[in-house]
N, C-alpha and C positions, 0 to 999 in steps of 0.2 A: 844138781838140779833135775826135776821130773822132767820128763818129756810127754807132752799131752797127745793123744791120740787125735787123728783127723777125723775118724768117723764119731758122728753125735750118738750120744747113748738113747736107745729107744727101750723105753719100758714092755713089759710083757703084756700091758693092757693096749698098747699100740699095734702089737704084731699082726692081729687079724682083721684090723679095719680096713676100710675101702682105700683111705688115704695112704696108709702103709704100702697097700699094693701098689697102688697107683706111683708113689715116690719111688718104689723098687722097680716098675716097668718104665718111669720116666728115664732112669738111670741108664738103661738099654736101649731105649729107642726116643730120644728126645725130639726129633722131627715130627715124627708121627704122632705123639701125645702132646707136643706143645706147638709146633711150628704149623703144622698142618691145620689144626682148628682154629688158630689165630690167622692164618691168610684166608682161610673160608669165610671167616667173620667180616673181615675187609672186603673181600669181593662182594659177598652178598649186601654189606652195608652200602656199596656203592650201587646196586640195583635197586636197593630201598629208596635211597636218597636221591636219585635221579628224577622220579615221577614228582616228588616234593619240590625241587627247583624247578621244575618244569611248571608246575602249579603257580609259583612265586611269579615267574616270569610271565604266564599268561596272565595272571591278573595286573600286573604292571602294564601289558600292551592294552589291555580293555581299557585303563584309565587313560593313558597316554597314547592317542593315535594321531594319524596323519588328517591335516585340513584339507577339505575338498577346496577347489578353486572358490565356489560360491561362499563358504564359510569365510575363507580369506577376505572377500570382498566385504563382508558385513562386520569384519572386527571392528575397525576404526570409524564407525558411522558417526560416534557421538564428538569426536575431537574437530577442533578446527581445521580449516584450512590453512596450509602453510606456503607462504610465497617467500621466496628469498629476498626480493627487493623490499618486500615490507619489513621484513626482520632486519634487513640491514639499515633502513631509515627509522627504525624503532629504537634500535641500539643507537645509532648516531643521535638521536633527540636527546638522549639522556646526558646530563652535564657529568662526564666522568672526569674532569679535573677538579671539581669542587666537591670532596668529601673529607669526612671526619672521622679518624679512627676512635671507636668506643670501647671501653673495657667491659667484659661481661661481668653483670653484678654477682656476687658469690653470697653464698648463703651464711647466715650468723656463724662465726666460729671456724669457718672454712678458710685454708691459707689461699691468700690472693696472688701469690707468688711475687711479691714486692719484697725487695731486701731492705 
């Protein structure tokens, strides 16, 4: 049985191209030609993306801000006053013992859950 070579065949047309020269240099200096550019892109990307993230958080801070004490006082002006005694007697006045359970009406063709 024939043994295949571990080196790939490169034609004569590929011998003088930039890719062939880069491939040969990459075999000799892998970190310099691959690792260093890769790490440089990662570090440069972090410097580029930091201001973009800052803009995002500044926009959020402008939209959501802390209320002043005067604004807090004016928030609930339209609501009714709540008194615990009035709420207790209003609930006690309801007849909680006399109630009837009613089923929700279903749409036509919808399963009502009865067996």
